[in-house]
Each structure stands twice: as C-alpha cells, then as structure tokens.
Steps between C-alpha positions, in 0.01 A plus 500: 500500500429721201208741470327275245527203737352701786209611282432141389514380859257765623268438207499125566429559869215740420340259250514206741368710792210637294415153368506356852266774622253444214514121538421524872230764473315424174343153456509323165163401357466125457313353205198275491717191496680595822238687700158480340283805460154625408279330245234707323246327276344729238204416279443669164159645423385509135371825354295592196823550304699201629389149591803434725618209286844336533678769295343779704595329826858457374518873418367573848780287649763707318348830619493368856866398469589856406310633800669254735842603368407866558387417854861403571422132556773287347464135402117475519302204368212588265309217331167456329281252690210339322320703235445830681718517811850636559710405803752760614753407769702788645798440731551732795203733429434721803142603412319224306173697493666798333675273250169331416333839449773620262502173307123505464470854365394498137703819433319608185645844426339736249509870399183688402369831374270659759177596326373701795347467842198283567195583713458334835222290352768304316656386827296181488630426151859564613465270801361221284836453330565400138206411282519177298509691171802721578842465663476811721211665680406836347501666844761475777575710809829690497738538795273757668180301440373711209342292227667514160365370173778333302553426135627160386857413592758658269800324657552193719777355711644338186616847393711538817876439485563518877379663819685605815405634843658838574499748787515874431529712815586828323183536292278356772388218270609245759484137389390451140554261212680600182392317185702476179330394178616281213545631146136481390387599848698825477298608196171398659584692818586812299172468306297441819643800684499713182125452460436577869714816468249640248248543783503816715674498839273372776278306261464138622559389140857637531573213738650160418385208716742222594296196604622188684252215547197722437621763747633842406838531670587835344317749275725803454420811298730549203729793578411832326846507344413197284391610152179374341572207269868478601457321830764397751818368342774297658289187536449508877252610762456506875223336703416689818252360746599598854692172521716385787825320416343153508209595275729669246732200484207260471350701214835509317535124555156431354553726199839341424367148543209559265135417530374151569323357194208402724405582858623259769365432845693373803329178606757370749798625696709287735847417623694214338805313622835468320523278193817346643524344843729571791709194412581638154598838642720342769666276240570801280658691787722200572597489133586870513716457810683191370550639150628836621740330743637267230549790261682705766726205589583446133595864448715495813673177390586646158588860595602467867496834682341691212247220469407543865454874446288426191282270714445789743415727207251241375323510835485877459364446148218289643427770757497778237271302266259413781488862616436622144214252456350615830538870417332457160214300648574199280326170566725201567379164371674163530647511145604858575664384822681225312607747232617735773712220650634409156594863444727477804689226317501701178624810683824309548569564131614861535736404782637207299561727200701741714701231679587316179619822336706573811660154473587567136655834589702351784635216283555689175649821634661371818323756713702568815190510724154343501362850544616622159388176333156533659468863389585394144249215527218737591601739223524235227184314601283813509401496132391133509301558821336812359410352160361174640291678761374776269369242251313332784368834629369580151302175503376560855386855423312400186334205676379742766375762252339273240390186684257446786429255780779260603719593201497863609577394857793297374634812327496684834678217683754462221580871491543517876729197493724645229539838670560341839765265358688793346492688830613186683797434272617849406441676832481256792742232377749762389481692827561181699774379262683834502504493878623139513778510238644817651611304809878459523472129583342421163787663314731237648249215443314591179384140444242550776313756289398244237625700200874428522458177300328419173257234622445134410284560191738751346802277572341204321410714202853637483649150501261363239474817289184385319412678178132527577406673175702278267179353354215746573258329262520179699376684807220654296409155365469373858279797588286439192460133597388604849248742346360228273466263796327766709271595212411134454394484864273802455352361176457137609425525871345845509502733798309426820368847574400557861164631616637857496503474118214259428256540786343194655261409773437631850311295756405625845421262786340549841669266748374374833824602669783734400743340253873565507581624146841328512329165557256576219785579260675175590178298457432656159859439390461133594175491301682624188454877525842633613443849358158562656467838674343460845367785713294532812216749461290599795423259782506129413524567128758371258551606138684283247610647167627263231522466124215359293353186660304204373209375707717221642776743591254736667370208707858411595560856622183490708594161645848622594353800684226288661752253642650783710179572691179326593303696239582720200201657324556651157379861507614623162652345189585752228716535195759775543689699243876561486652742750759593235249619242545580132569869561762426765670238282497731198639785710773273636601387150505858372710607801745215443529575128561870563748417778697270269499766229621765744775269623607436142520874433703560817739214426537621142597846627732377775657222296397439142179391332672169424564424868160627607331270249705204626404572862126526424517184285659313791221626725234366262693170490480476881127572510414235238713233668357570845142481370587185303649323802185573700295362211698174496478468880127574505547777756231769529552836333345733757564830676795354691656382174444848352697655788780246444503572125534874557787437743678283243463774238674748731777255581562407136555859388723566801726208415537591133576864579789403729663294224443768236638770726829308519486436124464873438793573730728244332400622154588856599847395614568247224818544297375656177822415319473126563130488402397257775200294379172595664434138602827491695411822681157357580661180629726700733201700624319178585805353670561810711137532615448127561616514867239766569234293318582185697510673838182702446315198365611282789381755755157524333479119458560445872208719600273350232585148609403595854168638370436178307596277793343686791236723340231234472258435214412868467854597398634184334387594149616859551849389609512238222418762236770730633760220519428412137509867406828548687665212317362600159578869554857425599544279196338741256705802608818307423404259222205663326537878525877506451521248211209679330688829533809337345304355207318829434828694517676265256207516258535878483853470370 
C-alpha cells in the first residue's frame, strides 16, 4: 500500500468516525410537518403614524421572518391571519416565551444629540412615554438613571448596514454590539459626532444617545481626540450597555432585522401538532428504505464488487450528510427528508463517472490490472466531478446568501449533499476500491471487479454506432415543440398555486373528544380537500388550513370534521395570507437569477461561453416543461413543488456539464489535420457519456419510484415532479444542450 493510499484510508476512517459520533450525540431538529412546534399569535396595534392596514401587516410579516431566521429557526411558518393578526409557528423552539418576547419587540432604533441633563421634576414626563405630537419623548433616563433631554432623531435603524455582537476582554468592554452604517448613514454619523465634539469634555451635550424602543441603551461621550466638525469617520460605532452574551446577540438580531412598522402584542401562545401524520412519516421511511435498497442492488448488479463498495460508500454518504445537518442545527422537513434520500441516489453519479472511465481505460488501453485502470478512471473523471459539483455549489451558496425561508434552507441541504457526495466518492469509495483491487485474487479474476468489461449499454452503442448529432436541428425542433406544449398548458390551464403562495382560510374547531389528525386528513380528502393542512392545537382543538373556500365548501369542511366526533364547534374562521410572501418570492427569484448568471460565468470560464449558454438554455427548457406538465395535470404549485424544481435545476446543470466535459476533452485531442466536424465530436461525446447517463438516471429513478409508490399523498407530487424533471433533464442534456451547442458553433463559422 502506497503512502497516498494510507492517507486516504485514514482520512476516510476519521470522517466516518467523526460523523458517527456527531450523528449519535447531536439530534437533528424536525420541522413542523414532522414534529410540530410552538404557535405564537401576534396582533398588530395601530399608531398615530400607521393604521396597521394590509400593507403594514405584510411588511411586519417580512420583518418577523428576518428575526426568525436570525433566531436560528429554520423552516418556520409565518402567515397573516385576518386583518390584524400574524400566526408564527416555530419548530423545535426551546424557550417559546423568549421567542415571543424577541418577536414582539418593536426595535425602533434612533440616534440623538443630547441637549443636556434634565431636572428630576421631568421624571414624570419621561415616565409618561412618547407624546402624541412627537415620535420620541424629550426626556429619557440614561444607563445610570440620569435624565437626559434629547433632540429629535438624526439617524434611525434604516441607516444601519449591519450589527454584530462582539466580546472584547482586552479593553474590558466585555460584550458589546458593533454597528456599521450605510453610505448616507456614514455621513450622518460623522455630522452627529462632529457637532457633539464641539462641546467641551464632560459636558452632557458632548454625548450621543442611542435609543432602542424609547430606552437609552448607550450614551457615550465623544472622545477628545475627535475634532469639532470632523466627527468620527469609518462609518461604524460601538454600543456598550453592560450586556451579557444573550442581550448583546438579541440587540444585534433586532437591529439587523429592522424595526416593526407597528407595535405587536402576543395574544396567544400554544403547542401545535405536526402538519403530517404518523402514517405519512412511516410511509416515507419505508419509501426511503425500499428506494435505497433498490438503488444499491442496481449498482451492485452493474458494477459487481466495485458496485458493492460504492453501496457502502453511499451509506457513509448518508451518515456524513445527516451528521452535517445535525452539526449545523438544520431543520429537517418531509420534503427535505425526501430530497436527502434522493441525494443518496444522485450521489451514485460520481461513482458511476469513475467506474465508466475505468472501463474505458481497461478496454482501450488493455490495462494489465484493474488497479491501474481504476486509478486512471479516478484521474480522468476528476474534472467532470469537480465542474458539475462546483456549479451546483455556486447555486447553493447564492441561494443561502440571497434567499430566505425554505429556499435558503434548500441551499444549505443542497450544499451539504454536494460536499458529502464528493467526500464519499473521492475519499471513501477510492479508499475501499484501492484496498479491494490490490488483492492478488482479483488480478487473476478481473471480471469480478466490474470494470474489466464495457457494459451492456456501451456494447449496444458500439454495435449500432448511432450518429446522434447527424441532424441537430431536428432535436431542437422536438425541444421547441415540447416548450410550446408546456407553454400552452401554462397559458390555457393556468397554475394552481398552493396556499403557501395565495393564502386561504384557516378554521379552528373545538371537539368533544380528541381527534386523530390522520383520520381528519383522510375525511377531508374524501370530502374533496386532499391538500388541506390539519394540525392539533391544544387540548381537543383541531385547525384546518385550506385554500379559498366558498360557503358550501366551508360547510363541507365543518361537516367532515363533525362526523369524526360527537360535536365540533367552530371557534375561529379567518382569512390567512401566504406563508411564502412577496418579499420571500422576490428574494428567491433574485437568488435564482444570480445563481444562473454565476453558473453561466463559471461555465464560460471553464469551457466556453457557447457551451455555458447552451447549458443554461437547457436548464430553462427543463423548468418551463416541468411547470407546464404540472399545469396540464392540474397539480398544485406549492412549497413542495418549489423544492422539487430547485432539485431539478441542480440535476440539469450536472448532466450537461458531464457531457460538455467529455466534449472539451475530445476537442482537445481531435486531429487538427483532419478537421473533424464539431457535430461529429459532439456525437462521440454523447455516445461515450451515455452509459453514465443511463446508469445514473436509473439509480435515481428507482428511488423516486419508491417515493411515489410508498411515500403516500404527501410525497406523490414531489416524486412525480422529480421523475418528470429527471426524464426532461436527461433528455435536455443530450438533445437540447448539445444540439444547441452544435448549431451555435456552426453559425460562428
């Protein structure tokens, strides 16, 4: 065994051991659909400046979403209920009271000149709070209790770029909050401190008051070194207030999240049950077990011994991904669980790429040992693995940085999956394979390894020798026809947006006896409401959340619930807003657009702009067709569909990159003297990568079929979307991206 092999083996062992330790010691947070959580009902209070109308409530929802994200709660549900209430559901929150307090803080931040101290007689005025005719009281107590008279606010929280909690042990400042200002805020801060610096040292008017919710949290003297009129440059300051770590982090969270447009009051706080029942979770686990087993058996049947080792590496991949999710404190929802299971099938891809390249090396160069062929396979497949995964990581990183809510959570899951799959294939699979192919017995019986033959798909292609790119425009015509058909579905049938996008109606019932939510879901499905969200809330209470209802439909819902118990009294019937609000949708679209642009730039650098354009065009083709098929089928476009769509986008780019990587390699080695036509080179690239495409697609299709068959109603649409995306993505990488690259290349000549 060489030194490199020993290092890989030890590294693989260390990664698996660490992942096992984390998985056993750190629990994964389960989402609202799997576990339930805490429900907090907030009510907006109008002020003299705002009447708490629908637009104001919607802005409040977006600020609350930012605060929830900063609290570290992933996959929350935040919806507007009625005209003035907001329902916040938080999975796995340890201290609901603290969460409610943070969410309810108005967080109005402002910066003031200090005019001077105030006599004790003004204490009554300070305690009375803001007067109706002004936004801030003229007198407030500072940190020590001394009364200060303040000028009008010069700056507000809108001037702040970001805030962060810091600990400084050397200067004795302890926990504090650093604040950085935006462009205009920098100038205002310099002017504010420059004016205060004109006062003599020790004068109260040399102080600057930082006020949060009508309370001075810090009122430092401007340092004597600051010149009059010049002020403090650099655009930042520090808030000191004898904070502990929790208070400093909470203050930074509130400043970053921004102020609520109107005050809110917590009117209710209770525990709610999961939105999916135990039957759905059990069915999904069965689907995961069956799908993973079928995928492992397929890989073993195709690649024999190396396939068995890849199956072991895939189990390690699942362990690594689970441990990473637990370590990062991510929240696992049912679509996330399904995507996690699907990623196990997709992680086969890197192994398939290596094994197929090893087969080519063994057949083309008559390698004397499987070991040398395998080493060449890893070496030659590295660029395709790296390029396909880096493009996906770019998308995952930008989704995390620019999006919020479930889209941001998907970026985390996607990034973890990509990194774990690379570790699984390039470290664990290789360590196991190196150990196996070094055995003397395999040198005498190389057929047992699975790479000493070309495989059924490659043999058929060699016998038929199809010229796949003989007529590239015909393939593009077929793709154009599919796009027209999909577009017609969107235009004629429209999209059935789920309640996450459109909002709907929420009805709460008090029942005479506890109702099994699984039975309630089945009864509502029979009554014509298969996508109703059912939750238990408190004792003998049941909440049903649906789309918009007519009076007859609302009566049907009530009758279905009433049939399950001797009495069901309607406690509340309110219109609710979308949980995926305008800001979240806009942020998701911006993140996707930037991610696609970044992928195009990367592909243009790694390949050529021509190939990058073809890959992104194929991706857009896949998205339109998937949405169009759902329009024709009348399936709901909801949060689950959004997760499936993002998965398809990642898969589509992956597939195209693998083909273009081989195209680049063949172009580099083409005989310049014979001037081989580009379409012939592209056809050979397709033919050589087709075995990998078929085997990877089959492995993913097996696990998706298991999800569709065993996953129950909650996962059927998710699995269907991914099956459609898998088929369309496979087709487009071969017969949309590649023909488009051929046509664009020939037009340039």
